[in-house]
ROMI-312399 format. One line per 3 residues: their letters; for each residue x, y, z of N, C-alpha, C. Coordinates in steps of 0.02 Angstrom, whole numbers. Layout:
A) X:Y:Z:X:Y:Z:X:Y:Z; ...
END
This chain:
MAN) -2877:-97:525:-2811:-89:542:-2755:-81:485; -2732:-48:452:-2694:-28:456:-2616:-87:408; -2623:-106:373:-2573:-158:325:-2529:-136:356
NNK) -2460:-175:380:-2405:-147:370:-2341:-227:341; -2372:-238:304:-2327:-300:281:-2281:-297:233; -2326:-214:176:-2260:-202:156:-2192:-171:153
SSF) -2200:-133:212:-2130:-100:229:-2121:-138:284; -2130:-197:299:-2076:-245:364:-2054:-290:342; -1999:-305:362:-1948:-332:345:-1960:-404:318
DRF) -2014:-431:362:-2026:-533:370:-2062:-529:310; -2071:-481:258:-2092:-512:203:-2035:-533:148; -1991:-512:184:-1939:-558:139:-1935:-641:153
GDD) -1917:-665:118:-1906:-745:130:-1851:-736:219; -1823:-826:203:-1765:-806:268:-1701:-813:208; -1698:-837:177:-1636:-857:124:-1628:-797:99
LAA) -1656:-753:70:-1643:-667:62:-1619:-629:91; -1691:-616:158:-1656:-620:215:-1575:-630:237; -1548:-669:245:-1499:-706:268:-1448:-704:214
LIL) -1468:-682:156:-1401:-643:99:-1392:-586:128; -1440:-545:146:-1437:-467:162:-1418:-459:202; -1416:-502:266:-1413:-472:314:-1302:-533:323
RYL) -1274:-547:291:-1217:-575:257:-1166:-548:250; -1204:-444:233:-1151:-405:209:-1141:-347:249; -1182:-377:332:-1168:-314:402:-1124:-328:424
SLE) -1107:-323:469:-1035:-334:513:-1070:-359:588; -1016:-381:586:-1072:-419:674:-1063:-381:747; -1053:-314:730:-1082:-276:760:-1168:-256:772
DQL) -1149:-230:676:-1238:-223:637:-1277:-281:634; -1257:-314:656:-1279:-375:632:-1345:-380:730; -1282:-376:792:-1313:-384:833:-1337:-334:853
RLE) -1320:-260:852:-1359:-186:851:-1460:-204:808; -1448:-221:746:-1518:-247:720:-1572:-296:747; -1568:-350:795:-1573:-402:816:-1647:-402:854
CVS) -1654:-313:851:-1722:-297:916:-1759:-289:861; -1766:-259:790:-1794:-271:729:-1838:-328:746; -1833:-394:708:-1886:-425:716:-1861:-480:718
KQI) -1905:-556:736:-1848:-622:749:-1836:-646:695; -1855:-634:610:-1822:-669:566:-1759:-625:565; -1727:-573:609:-1653:-532:586:-1636:-587:635
QSC) -1671:-581:675:-1622:-660:743:-1610:-699:732; -1650:-731:676:-1648:-816:650:-1580:-812:621; -1584:-772:548:-1561:-766:489:-1497:-738:514
GIQ) -1483:-672:571:-1438:-660:571:-1384:-678:608; -1370:-686:634:-1303:-689:698:-1300:-770:678; -1361:-825:690:-1384:-892:705:-1352:-914:645
RRT) -1334:-904:588:-1332:-912:528:-1247:-897:498; -1212:-853:502:-1148:-832:496:-1096:-892:524; -1069:-867:471:-1001:-928:448:-938:-893:476
NIN) -945:-837:444:-866:-798:458:-873:-750:534; -833:-728:549:-838:-652:615:-766:-648:628; -780:-562:607:-709:-548:620:-687:-474:640
VDY) -658:-509:705:-648:-473:771:-577:-422:762; -605:-363:786:-576:-293:762:-551:-256:850; -535:-223:829:-570:-151:871:-614:-125:889
NLK) -617:-114:817:-709:-94:801:-731:-122:834; -760:-179:828:-786:-208:857:-797:-185:927; -747:-164:958:-758:-150:1058:-799:-77:1044
LKL) -756:-31:1016:-806:47:973:-879:36:970; -891:-2:953:-970:-4:890:-1025:-12:949; -1006:-103:971:-1048:-145:1031:-1076:-104:1073
RVK) -1117:-71:1079:-1174:-46:1150:-1203:-110:1173; -1154:-117:1221:-1172:-172:1266:-1153:-178:1323; -1186:-155:1402:-1137:-130:1450:-1102:-198:1482
KFS) -1099:-251:1473:-1048:-294:1490:-981:-296:1439; -974:-267:1382:-939:-269:1352:-890:-211:1359; -866:-208:1431:-827:-132:1443:-782:-143:1409
ARG) -732:-78:1411:-665:-38:1388:-643:-101:1416; -610:-124:1488:-572:-171:1510:-586:-222:1483; -675:-254:1516:-658:-342:1515:-685:-339:1442
YFE) -668:-300:1388:-716:-315:1336:-685:-390:1297; -609:-385:1310:-580:-474:1278:-590:-514:1317; -628:-530:1370:-600:-547:1407:-671:-642:1393
PKN) -632:-721:1418:-666:-757:1389:-743:-763:1404; -756:-754:1476:-840:-753:1467:-854:-702:1429; -836:-664:1423:-896:-596:1393:-917:-618:1332
WSS) -892:-683:1278:-899:-685:1236:-924:-771:1227; -941:-787:1274:-981:-870:1269:-1060:-822:1252; -1070:-792:1247:-1182:-779:1239:-1151:-764:1161
IMK) -1103:-724:1147:-1110:-714:1053:-1117:-809:1050; -1051:-857:1070:-1024:-887:1044:-1096:-919:1046; -1134:-945:1099:-1192:-978:1081:-1243:-973:1039
RSP) -1233:-918:1024:-1293:-878:959:-1257:-880:904; -1219:-932:892:-1174:-927:849:-1158:-989:828; -1181:-1038:815:-1165:-1117:828:-1108:-1119:732
NVR) -1121:-1086:717:-1097:-1112:619:-1064:-1060:601; -1051:-1048:640:-951:-990:619:-900:-1040:608; -874:-1034:557:-829:-1100:507:-765:-1061:514
IVC) -739:-1002:496:-682:-943:508:-694:-914:532; -617:-866:592:-616:-834:635:-545:-770:624; -568:-724:608:-480:-668:562:-476:-635:634
IDD) -442:-638:676:-406:-588:712:-374:-539:691; -392:-476:691:-358:-421:657:-310:-407:732; -260:-370:727:-205:-375:740:-225:-300:797
FGR) -254:-303:859:-270:-251:900:-242:-232:936; -185:-249:960:-147:-272:1031:-139:-328:1067; -129:-327:1136:-119:-379:1161:-163:-422:1180
REI) -227:-404:1187:-297:-417:1219:-339:-487:1178; -275:-492:1083:-320:-518:1059:-305:-591:1056; -261:-593:1136:-257:-673:1156:-304:-688:1192
QFI) -336:-654:1216:-431:-647:1273:-470:-686:1238; -492:-652:1167:-510:-712:1107:-516:-741:1099; -416:-784:1077:-392:-852:1055:-414:-877:1140
KAI) -414:-877:1184:-433:-912:1261:-502:-935:1261; -543:-886:1244:-640:-888:1255:-635:-931:1178; -616:-921:1113:-625:-983:1067:-601:-1058:1125
QRF) -559:-1059:1140:-529:-1135:1171:-565:-1168:1237; -567:-1118:1256:-624:-1099:1336:-692:-1156:1307; -709:-1102:1278:-805:-1112:1231:-805:-1146:1159
RTH) -786:-1207:1138:-750:-1224:1089:-806:-1259:1060; -844:-1269:1114:-900:-1335:1100:-960:-1290:1072; -944:-1223:1066:-991:-1184:1049:-998:-1179:987
WPH) -919:-1187:955:-908:-1191:891:-891:-1248:855; -950:-1290:879:-924:-1356:817:-892:-1371:762; -892:-1319:710:-897:-1299:637:-838:-1283:609
LRE) -809:-1257:648:-713:-1205:673:-692:-1242:654; -678:-1195:577:-622:-1238:512:-533:-1174:515; -539:-1135:516:-511:-1091:494:-501:-1025:537
IDC) -437:-1010:566:-414:-966:607:-367:-928:554; -407:-874:546:-349:-797:508:-291:-746:578; -272:-730:590:-203:-694:628:-163:-669:603
TVG) -160:-605:638:-140:-548:628:-97:-551:708; -2:-559:694:29:-579:768:78:-535:780; 46:-445:749:72:-426:761:122:-380:808
NMA) 43:-367:872:101:-353:920:87:-421:991; 69:-465:967:63:-526:1016:149:-525:1058; 146:-565:1113:175:-570:1159:198:-654:1136
DKD) 276:-643:1129:304:-716:1126:265:-780:1142; 238:-779:1209:213:-813:1250:142:-826:1217; 109:-764:1193:45:-802:1140:15:-824:1092
INY) 99:-804:1069:133:-833:980:101:-897:1012; 186:-929:1055:167:-1007:1094:105:-1043:1074; 46:-1015:1131:-21:-990:1125:-57:-1027:1075
LCK) -57:-985:1040:-113:-1007:975:-75:-1063:942; 3:-1056:934:14:-1135:883:8:-1193:916; -1:-1202:974:1:-1246:1035:-61:-1263:1004
TFP) -109:-1222:1027:-175:-1243:1045:-226:-1274:977; -212:-1208:921:-210:-1204:846:-213:-1241:804; -150:-1260:786:-84:-1285:749:-159:-1310:672
QMI) -171:-1349:681:-230:-1357:615:-282:-1334:585; -298:-1250:613:-339:-1210:601:-306:-1156:577; -256:-1138:577:-206:-1067:544:-231:-1085:500
SKI) -267:-1031:442:-226:-1052:385:-226:-974:353; -204:-919:402:-186:-842:399:-118:-826:408; -42:-798:423:-36:-770:475:2:-720:432
GLF) -12:-692:477:25:-592:463:89:-571:500; 129:-567:500:199:-529:529:205:-470:512; 230:-448:588:257:-375:568:336:-384:595
MST) 380:-419:627:423:-423:645:458:-468:626; 520:-456:595:540:-535:587:587:-573:603; 590:-575:695:585:-615:749:538:-638:770
QIE) 467:-643:735:414:-701:759:413:-746:713; 452:-751:646:467:-802:590:497:-857:641; 555:-858:668:588:-899:725:532:-929:768
LLK) 483:-885:795:448:-935:829:416:-988:789; 383:-943:745:333:-997:706:354:-1065:673; 434:-1046:662:450:-1100:612:443:-1169:644
PYF) 453:-1168:707:428:-1239:733:374:-1270:698; 334:-1225:718:235:-1263:719:212:-1278:622; 270:-1227:563:256:-1233:516:229:-1318:500
SSM) 255:-1346:516:230:-1399:500:174:-1466:510; 164:-1405:545:87:-1463:585:18:-1402:557; 64:-1369:545:1:-1302:494:-28:-1332:448
TAL) -73:-1373:424:-103:-1421:368:-134:-1376:323; -184:-1322:371:-244:-1289:357:-215:-1197:324; -136:-1188:315:-97:-1138:309:-80:-1130:254
REL) -162:-1066:215:-124:-1027:151:-104:-971:132; -90:-944:186:-69:-866:165:-13:-834:221; 29:-849:183:70:-810:259:117:-755:215
SSI) 116:-683:244:125:-631:261:190:-574:303; 260:-553:232:292:-498:268:364:-584:284; 370:-632:233:412:-635:280:507:-637:197
REI) 537:-611:247:595:-583:206:656:-622:179; 627:-661:165:705:-720:165:681:-784:162; 713:-821:118:687:-887:64:668:-942:133
DDT) 757:-955:189:765:-986:238:699:-972:274; 657:-937:275:622:-930:356:560:-959:322; 554:-1013:255:515:-1046:260:537:-1128:283
FSG) 595:-1145:300:638:-1212:277:662:-1212:353; 650:-1268:378:681:-1301:449:740:-1329:445; 807:-1334:425:863:-1363:395:850:-1367:336
DQL) 856:-1398:290:850:-1423:249:776:-1435:220; 727:-1430:251:669:-1473:209:618:-1421:248; 590:-1401:185:529:-1333:152:476:-1389:215
VVK) 444:-1310:260:405:-1341:297:334:-1302:257; 358:-1221:221:289:-1201:215:261:-1224:160; 222:-1279:139:188:-1303:96:115:-1263:64
DLR) 82:-1266:-8:34:-1267:-40:-13:-1203:-8; 29:-1152:-12:7:-1085:-3:-17:-1063:-57; -70:-1006:-45:-121:-980:-96:-88:-886:-119
RLT) -55:-883:-69:-39:-797:-66:24:-802:-1; 51:-765:-53:127:-754:-14:144:-669:-17; 204:-633:45:204:-551:37:266:-603:40
FEY) 316:-548:-14:388:-584:-1:420:-517:-14; 456:-470:42:504:-445:56:566:-430:38; 609:-438:2:672:-459:-29:729:-390:-25
RLD) 748:-401:24:789:-350:72:890:-310:29; 904:-285:61:964:-246:20:1017:-308:52; 979:-336:109:1048:-402:126:1022:-466:119
NQL) 995:-475:81:974:-532:54:1027:-527:-20; 1057:-576:-56:1082:-614:-91:1057:-674:-105; 1055:-662:-197:1042:-745:-211:1068:-794:-215
TQD) 1116:-810:-169:1182:-856:-203:1126:-932:-244; 1192:-978:-236:1173:-1027:-284:1107:-1083:-232; 1140:-1043:-159:1106:-1107:-127:1035:-1074:-120
KLN) 1024:-1025:-111:957:-992:-96:929:-989:-147; 962:-983:-216:945:-983:-303:880:-1073:-282; 913:-1140:-242:897:-1210:-256:859:-1156:-205
RLK) 850:-1162:-144:811:-1171:-96:724:-1154:-127; 724:-1057:-180:693:-1041:-182:657:-1062:-269; 701:-1135:-294:663:-1172:-335:629:-1252:-290
IFI) 639:-1252:-245:625:-1305:-203:540:-1278:-173; 571:-1193:-154:497:-1165:-96:445:-1176:-177; 444:-1157:-238:399:-1163:-294:371:-1222:-298
DGN) 418:-1264:-309:404:-1325:-315:343:-1355:-239; 375:-1338:-196:301:-1371:-149:252:-1315:-128; 244:-1244:-178:189:-1213:-181:156:-1165:-253
SHL) 176:-1221:-282:159:-1226:-390:87:-1209:-382; 20:-1216:-324:-42:-1187:-322:-41:-1096:-311; 7:-1076:-271:2:-1004:-275:-26:-961:-344
KDL) -96:-942:-290:-130:-876:-332:-104:-777:-344; -77:-783:-271:-82:-709:-246:13:-683:-225; 50:-697:-262:114:-667:-247:111:-590:-253
RLY) 140:-551:-212:174:-496:-196:249:-508:-183; 280:-444:-217:342:-453:-206:372:-392:-179; 387:-372:-148:470:-282:-130:511:-306:-134
IKL) 517:-294:-198:606:-308:-207:636:-228:-190; 710:-238:-130:734:-178:-107:792:-195:-103; 812:-209:-197:913:-244:-198:893:-175:-250
TDS) 974:-146:-257:1022:-142:-302:1059:-197:-390; 1071:-245:-366:1099:-290:-389:1046:-297:-451; 1069:-287:-518:1015:-332:-557:1013:-375:-576
TTI) 1083:-411:-549:1069:-495:-572:1032:-556:-532; 1042:-526:-475:1011:-536:-373:927:-526:-429; 907:-482:-444:845:-471:-449:810:-506:-533
LSL) 854:-496:-595:809:-531:-609:822:-626:-622; 858:-629:-597:851:-707:-562:800:-740:-527; 768:-664:-465:723:-674:-437:652:-699:-489
LSL) 642:-646:-519:571:-602:-577:571:-672:-651; 644:-692:-667:616:-742:-701:594:-810:-650; 608:-819:-583:568:-877:-552:512:-884:-563
IGR) 465:-801:-558:410:-796:-544:367:-870:-588; 384:-862:-683:354:-895:-732:343:-979:-684; 385:-996:-650:374:-1069:-631:305:-1071:-568
FEN) 270:-1012:-576:211:-1011:-524:139:-990:-570; 121:-1080:-604:79:-1078:-681:34:-1059:-647; 25:-1075:-599:-59:-1047:-567:-91:-994:-567
LEQ) -16:-945:-545:-12:-866:-512:-95:-823:-561; -109:-808:-506:-198:-745:-575:-181:-660:-543; -122:-647:-477:-100:-632:-448:-55:-573:-458
LDF) -7:-547:-491:63:-510:-454:78:-456:-452; 105:-426:-412:107:-356:-391:208:-362:-342; 212:-337:-397:293:-317:-367:323:-235:-366
RFD) 358:-226:-333:362:-160:-321:437:-144:-288; 487:-118:-341:538:-80:-325:557:-22:-300; 598:-26:-252:594:30:-184:679:85:-242
FRN) 718:27:-284:762:99:-322:741:109:-394; 787:146:-407:807:173:-485:801:109:-526; 766:88:-594:818:52:-655:845:88:-686
CYS) 887:21:-693:945:66:-774:958:-13:-817; 917:-41:-777:909:-121:-843:854:-142:-849; 825:-151:-891:786:-218:-901:717:-262:-909
IAN) 681:-248:-851:660:-307:-828:601:-361:-888; 602:-350:-959:573:-353:-1011:565:-413:-1019; 640:-449:-1007:624:-518:-1043:615:-573:-976
SLV) 618:-546:-915:586:-579:-843:492:-562:-866; 481:-526:-883:394:-481:-907:375:-555:-960; 425:-569:-1002:402:-596:-1041:411:-672:-1020
IIA) 440:-720:-1005:430:-759:-959:361:-767:-934; 348:-725:-887:275:-733:-848:238:-709:-882; 233:-672:-936:171:-700:-974:160:-763:-1022
NSC) 205:-770:-1037:197:-856:-1070:204:-935:-1026; 207:-903:-971:193:-966:-904:145:-943:-881; 121:-899:-878:68:-881:-812:23:-841:-839
RRL) -51:-925:-894:-82:-902:-929:-142:-887:-887; -145:-888:-836:-224:-886:-794:-197:-821:-751; -127:-767:-757:-127:-691:-720:-210:-642:-752
KSL) -222:-649:-689:-267:-611:-713:-267:-519:-675; -227:-512:-642:-238:-436:-608:-122:-423:-609; -138:-376:-612:-40:-339:-630:-39:-285:-596
KIE) -1:-273:-551:15:-226:-557:100:-221:-536; 112:-160:-553:210:-133:-558:212:-63:-549; 244:-65:-496:288:15:-467:356:8:-469
LKA) 392:41:-519:456:56:-556:465:119:-577; 528:152:-582:570:205:-560:617:181:-613; 617:225:-687:664:195:-726:672:244:-741
DCL) 762:246:-727:774:311:-768:831:310:-832; 810:273:-888:839:246:-940:768:208:-986; 787:281:-1033:721:277:-1099:692:191:-1097
DTY) 747:157:-1123:735:104:-1141:711:37:-1103; 707:69:-1026:684:21:-1007:613:34:-979; 597:102:-990:539:117:-1010:499:100:-1040
MDT) 528:117:-1092:486:75:-1160:475:-6:-1154; 542:-43:-1115:518:-119:-1142:475:-93:-1079; 508:-105:-1034:431:-151:-986:331:-116:-1003
YNA) 330:-54:-1032:270:-61:-1052:282:-130:-1134; 303:-117:-1167:292:-171:-1229:271:-245:-1202; 331:-255:-1159:322:-327:-1138:257:-337:-1098
MKL) 231:-283:-1064:143:-323:-1046:90:-313:-1102; 102:-313:-1174:42:-308:-1195:41:-407:-1225; 65:-450:-1188:93:-509:-1191:40:-540:-1171
MKH) 10:-515:-1112:-31:-526:-1072:-81:-498:-1056; -138:-538:-1110:-185:-520:-1137:-248:-547:-1128; -231:-579:-1053:-289:-595:-1001:-308:-531:-976
LRR) -266:-509:-931:-277:-443:-866:-331:-427:-887; -349:-419:-823:-451:-415:-790:-411:-322:-760; -362:-361:-728:-324:-288:-671:-274:-260:-692
LDL) -263:-201:-706:-191:-181:-719:-183:-114:-680; -128:-124:-619:-104:-25:-606:-17:-32:-627; -33:11:-661:41:39:-693:55:102:-654
RVF) 101:85:-611:142:144:-591:217:157:-578; 242:155:-688:287:147:-698:289:203:-699; 389:245:-718:383:346:-675:446:337:-739
FIN) 483:380:-815:516:392:-812:556:431:-791; 594:434:-742:667:476:-688:720:505:-709; 729:569:-710:781:610:-733:846:583:-691
KNN) 904:568:-709:941:541:-646:946:589:-638; 979:649:-634:1003:710:-593:954:770:-560; 916:737:-557:850:807:-510:788:746:-491
YKF) 793:692:-503:736:640:-469:667:678:-500; 637:712:-553:626:739:-583:610:687:-642; 524:695:-652:475:666:-697:518:700:-774
NDD) 563:649:-831:601:702:-873:554:673:-927; 502:720:-957:451:719:-994:507:760:-1067; 557:756:-1039:573:789:-1134:616:751:-1194
LID) 638:713:-1151:694:663:-1190:672:632:-1208; 584:622:-1212:525:551:-1236:544:609:-1327; 552:527:-1367:529:582:-1431:460:576:-1439
PTA) 397:615:-1464:359:602:-1469:296:566:-1507; 358:552:-1553:340:468:-1598:339:400:-1577; 376:396:-1496:354:343:-1455:284:347:-1422
YAS) 261:375:-1405:200:393:-1386:152:316:-1433; 182:314:-1458:98:261:-1503:122:206:-1483; 191:202:-1441:233:123:-1413:210:151:-1356
LKP) 164:176:-1337:146:187:-1247:71:175:-1236; 73:143:-1280:-19:134:-1304:-49:57:-1274; -31:20:-1227:-42:-50:-1236:-112:-101:-1208
VNC) -163:-54:-1186:-233:-38:-1173:-277:-74:-1237; -251:-64:-1297:-287:-96:-1340:-266:-185:-1333; -222:-187:-1320:-195:-281:-1307:-264:-299:-1260
WPQ) -281:-257:-1199:-335:-301:-1157:-428:-292:-1146; -434:-323:-1208:-500:-311:-1189:-530:-352:-1142; -513:-380:-1115:-549:-394:-1030:-543:-384:-979
LTH) -519:-301:-970:-485:-256:-947:-542:-226:-901; -570:-245:-829:-626:-186:-791:-577:-130:-771; -517:-146:-718:-500:-117:-674:-430:-77:-695
LTF) -422:-19:-707:-372:10:-741:-317:61:-687; -284:78:-665:-245:121:-637:-165:145:-679; -162:177:-675:-100:233:-720:-89:290:-690
NLS) -4:312:-710:-3:395:-710:3:418:-800; 5:484:-800:27:510:-852:40:555:-869; 131:519:-833:176:557:-854:212:582:-907
HYD) 193:510:-950:203:517:-1042:182:502:-1074; 105:526:-1078:69:508:-1119:1:578:-1122; -17:592:-1182:-37:634:-1220:-119:638:-1215
RQF) -173:652:-1263:-232:640:-1236:-267:621:-1299; -205:569:-1322:-223:539:-1408:-250:501:-1355; -193:439:-1329:-203:378:-1274:-292:357:-1251
FMD) -343:420:-1245:-393:423:-1234:-426:446:-1303; -434:425:-1336:-458:421:-1410:-484:369:-1400; -499:323:-1435:-496:234:-1438:-540:231:-1403
LDR) -518:237:-1311:-522:216:-1271:-601:159:-1229; -658:184:-1282:-708:141:-1239:-709:100:-1303; -681:109:-1384:-681:30:-1412:-610:-10:-1377
NLP) -550:-9:-1351:-509:-33:-1348:-544:-72:-1241; -556:-22:-1224:-594:-46:-1158:-657:-54:-1153; -690:-98:-1205:-780:-81:-1176:-775:-125:-1098
KLQ) -767:-156:-1054:-783:-183:-1019:-767:-148:-955; -722:-90:-955:-688:-51:-889:-758:-37:-843; -732:-10:-778:-769:-8:-736:-748:26:-707
YLY) -669:10:-679:-634:75:-624:-564:98:-671; -582:157:-656:-509:195:-683:-492:259:-638; -398:270:-607:-399:292:-565:-327:329:-639
IDD) -343:384:-629:-290:423:-649:-260:464:-616; -177:435:-626:-135:521:-575:-81:553:-644; -142:595:-616:-94:666:-657:-54:730:-647
RLG) 5:708:-666:55:761:-614:77:802:-658; 56:798:-741:81:852:-789:12:877:-806; -51:901:-774:-98:938:-805:-115:913:-869
VID) -110:872:-880:-134:835:-958:-196:854:-957; -234:781:-927:-343:818:-918:-324:850:-944; -390:856:-1011:-419:926:-1021:-518:907:-1054
DLC) -536:946:-1096:-570:952:-1103:-617:884:-1125; -575:858:-1186:-565:851:-1223:-546:763:-1211; -518:755:-1151:-482:690:-1120:-548:656:-1077
IEF) -617:723:-1047:-672:704:-1037:-695:665:-1085; -732:686:-1131:-768:695:-1193:-744:598:-1201; -696:602:-1201:-659:524:-1209:-661:471:-1198
ISK) -677:492:-1091:-686:462:-1040:-790:425:-1040; -786:486:-1072:-866:487:-1053:-934:419:-1101; -866:414:-1150:-897:356:-1191:-888:288:-1146
LKS) -853:292:-1105:-857:204:-1065:-894:210:-1069; -959:156:-1056:-985:145:-1050:-1002:108:-963; -966:66:-972:-963:27:-893:-946:59:-872
LIT) -928:114:-836:-878:146:-807:-911:154:-748; -885:145:-688:-964:151:-619:-896:189:-572; -833:178:-561:-776:239:-526:-742:266:-583
LRI) -734:308:-565:-685:368:-586:-644:411:-539; -583:405:-528:-533:443:-473:-468:492:-518; -461:541:-510:-411:564:-533:-369:630:-487
NTK) -315:608:-495:-251:652:-465:-232:676:-502; -241:766:-505:-228:795:-560:-193:881:-517; -140:883:-595:-120:931:-580:-146:1035:-564
NHE) -194:998:-603:-227:1071:-646:-289:1080:-628; -300:1111:-590:-368:1120:-514:-433:1173:-574; -388:1178:-636:-467:1222:-687:-458:1147:-751
SIN) -432:1083:-723:-458:1009:-800:-522:996:-797; -574:1011:-716:-641:985:-756:-683:1028:-713; -733:1037:-752:-776:1104:-717:-849:1060:-697
QSE) -899:1117:-699:-956:1080:-707:-987:1049:-755; -978:1071:-797:-1003:1048:-900:-970:980:-882; -903:972:-891:-869:920:-880:-903:871:-834
VDQ) -898:870:-771:-954:828:-735:-1018:820:-752; -1060:857:-785:-1117:831:-833:-1096:786:-888; -1073:799:-947:-1059:767:-972:-1029:692:-974
LIN) -1005:696:-908:-991:623:-879:-1059:581:-875; -1080:627:-835:-1161:574:-776:-1189:574:-844; -1194:640:-901:-1257:586:-972:-1218:535:-969
GCL) -1169:532:-976:-1118:476:-1044:-1090:411:-1011; -1102:429:-954:-1063:356:-906:-1171:334:-881; -1170:298:-890:-1235:290:-849:-1237:241:-810
KLK) -1193:181:-779:-1161:176:-734:-1131:199:-687; -1110:262:-686:-1050:305:-629:-1105:293:-568; -1065:299:-539:-1086:300:-470:-1028:328:-386
LIC) -988:304:-445:-943:371:-371:-868:407:-453; -872:484:-451:-821:525:-447:-782:567:-419; -730:566:-414:-688:585:-365:-611:610:-400
INV) -605:676:-370:-554:724:-406:-516:760:-361; -432:720:-334:-390:777:-309:-351:807:-328; -350:872:-304:-266:906:-340:-220:905:-295
IPF) -185:905:-336:-112:924:-296:-61:973:-310; -43:970:-276:-31:968:-205:-83:940:-169; -76:929:-129:-160:931:-69:-122:981:-11
SLK) -187:999:3:-196:1044:46:-260:1028:136; -235:1065:182:-283:1011:244:-334:1097:243; -277:1163:204:-331:1218:236:-372:1216:159
NNN) -352:1217:135:-407:1196:36:-435:1135:45; -489:1159:4:-538:1102:8:-498:1081:-65; -443:1009:-81:-439:1009:-152:-477:931:-171
KFS) -520:923:-153:-554:876:-155:-646:867:-182; -655:845:-229:-729:846:-251:-757:777:-269; -779:739:-228:-828:694:-218:-879:687:-248
LKE) -927:634:-267:-995:626:-298:-1001:579:-296; -1044:547:-232:-1061:464:-250:-1145:468:-278; -1161:385:-278:-1207:366:-338:-1276:403:-310
NII) -1297:424:-231:-1363:452:-228:-1365:536:-267; -1309:559:-253:-1292:659:-268:-1298:664:-377; -1247:592:-410:-1257:573:-441:-1324:587:-513
HQM) -1365:512:-454:-1428:502:-466:-1481:581:-482; -1486:597:-432:-1528:647:-431:-1484:743:-495; -1434:716:-492:-1397:746:-541:-1419:752:-620
RGQ) -1419:680:-642:-1422:649:-697:-1494:678:-708; -1538:662:-660:-1624:667:-657:-1656:735:-669; -1596:776:-619:-1600:862:-673:-1592:879:-734
LLN) -1546:852:-766:-1500:868:-823:-1559:817:-848; -1594:746:-859:-1634:741:-889:-1711:776:-882; -1725:825:-829:-1780:834:-858:-1760:936:-896
DYL) -1728:950:-858:-1680:1008:-914:-1687:994:-984; -1679:945:-1016:-1658:914:-1067:-1740:919:-1099; -1786:912:-1043:-1855:883:-1092:-1880:971:-1098
END
């Protein structure tokens, strides 16, 4: 009889099998349980986190999980019995039925004795369901995602008892984190803050913001969406970001054009937030000095590993990119990439760069793995591709370009031969069209085949 042990999944040890299965979704693990007993024992039984979303209903092929009764508590009891090690549950917003799963957790709580965290988006939940969630599991809620500003008023009475809360998204007013004069949201790790037009930073709110920063000094991820026009308010707000000394990720976007410089605020952030590893800026500048100062200030953030620059110089008259007003000698100041030797991810627009920007890219960024270029002026040509192909650590390359002839087959071959770790090439032609195929994409298996064919042709 032929020995099939070499092709059997059982040849892996339990620890390695558990590691492989950990990357599968819940529905895939349930579907693969019929393959072997090892998958049954190492899969869902060892699972420590479960993500419940609408796709789970669509992908599971279990008869008793019908469309109508899928989220009924009794239908989850069997899965909960078979996964006794679950510690974290993430409930994505998929409508009003999510409350049924929350009730299932309450009803069959003994099946999950190690449950410690519940992440929940309360977007479409009814008010009574939000109250039920907060009353039942106040000390387990570690993440709350909001869609409507009125929901914060429902949550305020429960914030003080949410001792495990680490992430809060979409708050629109600093007062939302206070109950009277007392700060009730403390020790966050991640915050999404939308500062809107009607929110002026008065002295009272400024004092409250300082109290909030002191109570959340361990914040690591801040996403700030600024929808203001008052420069004094914006600069005061940005200057306070430097008080988050443990900040590792910073994302701030402006909805309006800026005619003033935020360089001083960026310098404060660079000098104070020494642990900052990821920076994303979305800014529309209608003043050349503002545009230049923003780039120059970021040179001080020398420990960045991820950088996403969406900084545009906009014509005051017609809202278009104004390339003619920039002195060509200023291009040297617009090349701060040599300041970040640890950079692994880079996203930027080419509205005011020339091909010389790419010349020393491989020496300035030796660890670059992900490169996304927004080329709306058709700057990229064969010489740029030649420089990009020298990036030895590059894994993913994405390009949006206006010039549909900017990259041909020979240049793709050059990328494949030069970047030996490359696994994905994706090129989109602007403007996008549904009628025409304006997307060119190569995945890892195709790149591997092409690289082998090119090597055979060479030999």
